[in-house]
N, C-alpha and C positions, 0 to 999 in steps of 0.2 A: 122380577126385573124384565123389562121389555127387551125385544131383540136389538132395538137401537142402542139401548143402554149397555147391553152386553157387548155389542160391537165397539162402542166407545171405550169401555173399560179394557177390552182386549187390545184395542189400538194403543191406549195409554201405557199398558204394561209392556207392549212390544217396543214402543218408543223409549221407555225407561231402560229396557234391556239393551237396546242398541246404543244408547247414550253411555251406559255403564261400560259396554265393551269398547267403545271408542276411547273413553277415559283411560281404561285399562291399557289399551294399545299405546296411547300417547305416553302414559307413564312408563311403559316397558321400553318404548323407543328412547324416552328421555334418559332412563337408566342406562340403556345401551350406549347412548351418546356420551353421557357422563363417564361411563366405564371406559370407553375408548379414549376420551380426552385424558383421563387419569393414567391410562396405560401409556399414552404418548408422553405425558409429563414424566412418568417413571422411567421410560426408555431414555429420555433426554438426560435425566439425572444420572442414570447408569452410565451414559456416555461420558459425562463430566467426571463421575467417580472413577472411571476406568483410567483417567490420566494419572501418571506417576508423579503427582505433585503433592506438596511443594518440592521444588528442585533443591537438593542439597549441593551447594558448590563444593567441588572436590578440593581445590587448592587456592588458598588466599581469599581475596575479596572479589565479589562480582563487580565487573566494570559495565558491560552492556551485552545485549544480544545483537548479533550481526545480521541474522536472517535465517532463511530456510535452506537446508541441503536436500531435503525430500519432503514427502507429505507428513512425516512424523519426526523429523530430526532437525533441530536448530543448532546454530553455531553461536558460541558465546565466548567472551574474553574475561579473564580474571587477572588479578595482580597480587603479588606477594613480595614485599620489599621492593627491590629494583627489577624484579623479574615479572614478565607478562606471559600469559598462557592462552592458547586457543583450544577450546574444547568443543566437542559435539555432545548433544544430549537428546535421547529419544524420549519424547513426551509420553509415550505409552509404556515402554519397558523400564524407564528410569535409568538406562545405561549411559554412562559418561565415557568419552574417549578423548585422550589428549592428542592433538594434532601438531602443535607447534609451541616452542618455547623461545622467548627472546629476552635478552638483557637490556634492550631498549624499549621505550614505550610504544605499544601497538596503538596507532591512532586510527587505523581503518582496516576492516576486513571486507572485501567485496567478492561476492559469489557470482560466478559466470551464469549467463542466462539458461544454459542447459544443466546447471547445478553440478557440473563435473569438476570444476576447478575453483580455487580460492586465490585471491590476490591479497597478501598481507603487507601492510605498509607500516614501517617503524620509523620513528624520528628521534634523533639525539639532540642534546642541548645546543650543539653548534649548527643546527638546522641541516644536518646531513641525514637524508632519508635513505631508506633501503626498501626496494620492492622485492617481495618474495612470491614466486608462483609455485603452487603445489596442487596435487590432485586431492580429491575429497577423502582419501585415505591418509593424507599427511605426507605423502612422498614429495620431496622438494624437486621441482623441475628446473628452476634457475633463480638467480637473484640479480638485481640491478640497482646501482646507486642512483640517487636523485637528490640534488641540492634543493632544499625547499624548507619553508617555514610551515606550510600546509600544502595539501594536494587533493585533487579531485580526480576520480577514476570513473569512466563510463565504458562498459563493455559494448562491443559491436554485436547486436543480436543477429545480424545477417552474416557475420564472419567472425566467429569467436576466437580467431587468431589475433584479433586486433582489440586494443584498449586505448581510448583517448585519455591521455594523462595531462592534467593541467597543474603546474607547479606555481606556488605563490610565495612571494617574499613577505617579510614582516609588514611592509607598506602596502601589501596586496597587489603589487604588480605581478602579472602572470606570464608564463611561458607554457605553450602547449606542445605536446609530443604525441606521436603515434607509436605505441608499443606493439611490436610484432612478437608474439609468443614463439612462433616457429623459428624466427631468426634471432631471438633473444636480443632485439635491437630497439633503441629509442631514437626516433627520427623527429626533429622539430618541424612543426607545421604552424602556419600563420592563421590565427583566428581572431576575429573582431570581438568575440565573446567566448570566454572559456567554459561557460555553462551551456552545454549542448545536449541534444538528443540525436540519435541516429535516424536518418530518413530512408537510407538504403545502404548497400554495401560500401559505397564510397562517399556518401553525402551525409553531412550533418546539418541540423536545423537549429536555429537560435534566434534570440531577439536582437535585431540589428539596431541597437540604440543609436540615434542620431544626435540627441542632446542629453546631457547629464540631468537636466531638470525635468525632462519629459517623464510622464507616468506610464507611458506605453510606447510600443515601437512596432514596426513592421516585422513579420516573421520572414526570416531570410535563410536560404540554404547555401551551402558551399561544398563543392566537390574537393575533397582533401588531396586529390591527385592532380587535377587540372587547375584548381583554383577558381573555377567558374562559380559565380554567385548569382542567385536569383531571389527576387522577392515573391513569395508565394501568396501573401495576403496583404491587401491594402487596408484591411481592418486591423488596426493596431491592437496588440495584446500586451498584457503585463506579466504573463506567466506561460511557460510552455512545458509540456511533459510528454511521456510516452509509455505505452504498455509493452514496448519491445518491438512491435510491428506497426503500430499506429500512433500518430501524434494527436495531441489535443492542446488547445490553448484556452486561456481565460482572459476575457476582455470586457469592456464596458457593454452593457445592454443599451443599444441605441434608443430603445423605447422607454427605458426606465433606468435612470442612473443609480438607483438604489440597488440594482440587481447586477450580478455577474453573469456573463454568457460563456458557457462552456461549449466549444466547437470541436467536433471530432472529425479527423481527416482520414481518408483512404487514398494512399499513394499521392499525398499532398493535395487532394481535392476534398473540400468540405462535404461531409455526408449527413451530419446531424448536429443539432444544437439544443441546449436546454439552459434556462435561466434560473438562478438560485439567489437567495438573499446573500448580502455580503456586508462586511464591516470595514470601515476606514481605520487605518493604523497610522496615526500622526499625519504625515503628508503623503501617505501611500495607501494601498489596499492590502488588507490581511489576506494572505494566500493560505487556504486550508491545506493541511497535510493530505496526501492521497497516495494510492497505489492501484495498479491495474492488474487484472487477471482475465485472460481470454477477452471476451467482449463486454466486460464489466469494469467500470471505474468505481473504486471505493473511496469515499471522501466524507467531509463534514460540511454542514452549513448551519448558520445561526438561525434561531427561530424568527428573528426580525433583523432588518438592516439597521445600522447605526454606527456608533463609535466603539471600537474594540476596547479602549481603556476603561469604559464605563459599562461594558456588557457583562451581564451576570446570569443570563437565561440558559446557558448551556448550548450544546450543539447536537444536532441529529447526525448519527453515523449512518450513511446510506450507500446503496449500490445503484449505479446508473447504467442502463443499457446503451453502449456507445454506438450501436448500429441504428437505433431508433431515436435516442434522446428523449424517451418517454419519462413520465413522472418517476422520480427515484423511489426505490424500495427502502423504507426505513428499517434498519436493523436494530438500532438502539437509540433512545433519546436521552438527553441530559448528560452527555459525555463532554470531556474537554477536547479541544483541538490539539491532538498530539500525534506523533509519527505512527504509521501503521505499516505492516508487511504481511501480505496475504499468502497463505500456504498454497503450494502447487495444486492441491485438490480443491481449493476454494472452501474448505470447511472451517478454517481458523484464521485469525488475524493476530499477529504480534502487535502490541499496542503500548504506547508510553514513550517518554523521552529516551529511555534506555531499552525500549521494547521488552519491558520487564513484566508484561501482562499478556494474557490471551483473551481474545473475544471469540466465543462460539458464534459463528455467522448464521447458524440456524436459530438459536435461542436468544442471542444477544447477551448471554451471560458473560461477565467479565471476571476472569480468574487470575489471581497473582501467580507468577511462576515460582516465587519463593516466599 
């Protein structure tokens, strides 16, 4: 064999060796990647398996979950005969604790923004309601009667001594009150709309409807002490919400009427916005359920715009950065538009019309509580 042929053969074997080593390295890296992905999947499964579920209801029949008392404890209501009960349940340890018993129907349990207190509302057949304030250990602080067919309660996140209480008659006429926890007193306040969010310590924000037939209205604020009113947005909205410290509205997208525009406010000044598909609901717009935690809004949107009565494609459950309004992060696709409640640590969402399910916000796994 000539020297040239020897060199070519040597070069060929060298290239073959390098190619083999590269393939081996790629295969090893692929195995490592696969192994790491499997390990992550197993860790996620272990987290789910660590939950003390299904939840066995201690007394009577399950009515509904009211919300979170801390990162691992939920509050729920049961009934047995004519008696109603408020319990706590630790989703990791499986421990139940009885907080309150009532011989009247418990129609609402509202948890304070700092998670230290509970407001329990009971209603009797003669529309005589009773407001009971207690701490999270179940110690009753005081009770107050309220004549109502139904009632709405909104804690003031800037001053947790205050709760805005709106009482409704059977014909849905409303009267609003400011409940002072410190003074154990209900004081009537005049509001154009009983469905409000708090804008600061003394100011509420709401949709100031001018015409009953209108689909949207200006966003209005009112100082509950001075009575001063201000319109903060000329862009009419059809829904208003809050994460406790910041307000957001849902309105028409002026560029595309098939889309809904979510606008996020900082001290009543618009700071970011995002548009998402929406559905019509008879003569109105369908408002997706939502909840907020820190700088994230959790909500649903349909895969395409259209009519809600004929829509069958499911909803994407997403989180939106309220500071930037950037493209939402999809947590889970193909869900139904149902109420949600985000845990204080942002790991879980209670989900369902009775908040009877959990969504793992990292994996998107939906887990029945019972």
